C-alpha positions as CSV (number, residue, x, y, z in Angstrom):
1,M,81.2,-89.8,-13.4
2,K,82.3,-87.9,-16.4
3,K,81.2,-90.7,-18.8
4,G,77.7,-90.8,-17.1
5,I,77.1,-87.1,-17.4
6,Y,78.5,-87.0,-21.0
7,A,76.2,-90.1,-21.7
8,F,73.2,-88.3,-20.2
9,L,74.0,-85.0,-22.2
10,K,74.4,-87.1,-25.4
11,G,71.1,-88.7,-24.8
12,S,72.2,-92.2,-24.9
13,F,69.8,-93.2,-22.3
14,L,67.1,-92.7,-25.0
15,T,68.6,-94.8,-27.7
16,D,70.3,-97.8,-26.0
17,D,68.6,-101.2,-25.3
18,T,66.8,-100.3,-22.1
19,A,65.4,-97.0,-23.7
20,L,61.8,-98.5,-23.8
21,K,61.6,-98.1,-20.0
22,N,63.0,-94.7,-20.1
23,W,60.6,-93.7,-22.9
24,K,57.5,-95.0,-20.8
25,L,58.5,-93.0,-17.8
26,I,59.2,-89.8,-19.8
27,I,55.7,-90.0,-21.6
28,F,54.1,-90.7,-18.2
29,V,55.6,-87.6,-16.8
30,V,54.7,-85.5,-19.7
31,V,51.2,-86.7,-19.5
32,L,51.0,-85.9,-15.9
33,L,52.4,-82.4,-16.5
34,L,49.8,-81.7,-19.3
35,I,47.0,-82.8,-16.9
36,M,48.4,-80.5,-14.2
37,I,48.6,-77.6,-16.6
38,T,45.1,-78.1,-17.8
39,S,43.7,-78.4,-14.2
40,A,45.6,-75.2,-13.2
41,H,44.0,-73.3,-16.2
42,N,40.6,-74.6,-15.3
43,A,41.0,-73.5,-11.7
44,D,42.2,-69.9,-12.9
45,K,39.1,-69.7,-15.1
46,K,36.9,-70.7,-12.2
47,V,38.4,-68.0,-10.0
48,I,38.0,-65.3,-12.6
49,K,34.4,-66.3,-13.0
50,I,33.8,-66.2,-9.2
51,S,35.4,-62.8,-9.0
52,D,33.2,-61.4,-11.8
53,L,30.0,-62.9,-10.0
54,N,31.0,-61.4,-6.7
55,K,31.5,-57.8,-8.5
56,K,28.0,-58.2,-10.0
57,K,26.6,-59.2,-6.7
58,R,28.0,-56.1,-5.1
59,E,26.6,-54.0,-7.8
60,L,23.1,-55.6,-7.6
61,R,23.2,-55.1,-3.8
62,A,24.0,-51.5,-4.2
63,E,21.2,-51.0,-6.7
64,Y,18.7,-52.8,-4.2
65,V,19.7,-50.4,-1.3
66,D,19.3,-47.4,-3.6
67,T,15.9,-48.7,-4.7
68,G,14.9,-49.3,-1.2
69,T,15.8,-45.8,-0.1
70,I,13.9,-44.2,-3.1
71,L,10.9,-46.3,-2.1
72,M,11.0,-45.1,1.5
73,R,11.1,-41.5,0.4
74,M,8.2,-42.0,-1.9
75,K,6.1,-43.5,0.8
76,M,6.7,-40.6,3.3
77,E,3.6,-38.8,4.4
78,S,4.9,-35.4,3.4
79,N,5.4,-36.7,-0.2
80,I,2.0,-38.4,-0.4
81,R,0.3,-35.1,0.9
82,Q,2.2,-33.1,-1.8
83,K,1.1,-35.5,-4.5
84,A,-2.4,-35.6,-3.2
85,Q,-2.5,-31.6,-3.4
86,E,-1.4,-31.8,-6.9
87,R,-4.4,-33.8,-7.7
88,G,-6.7,-31.5,-5.9
89,L,-7.1,-33.5,-2.7
90,R,-6.5,-31.9,0.6
91,P,-6.8,-33.0,4.3
92,L,-10.2,-33.1,5.9
93,K,-11.0,-30.1,8.3
94,N,-13.2,-32.5,10.4
95,P,-11.7,-35.8,11.4
96,P,-13.6,-38.9,10.5
97,Q,-16.2,-40.2,12.8
98,K,-16.1,-43.8,14.0
99,I,-19.3,-45.9,13.3
100,I,-20.2,-48.5,15.8
101,V,-22.7,-51.1,14.8
102,T,-24.4,-53.0,17.5
103,Q,-26.9,-55.9,17.1
104,K,-29.9,-56.4,19.4
105,D,-31.1,-59.9,19.8
């Protein structure tokens, strides 16, 4: 057992006659590790991008709600009356009359 551990620490499994099989396995494992690291980094980038887009979506939704509130206030009858008075318009003293048109055959 001591010889096996000592040989492993020395690295003789990489330099003896059957080393080609060991090198193939080591290279395969290293390539798999590189692929795993790359895919993990790509996943992290996508998570960060999704987070940024969600933040931007929340900001745009808040702006949409604010704009809708401002529009509702502008459409209120009291605001329209006030703006009309600034332009010199005022409400009618006599209400409008409905005109009914009838056709005789």
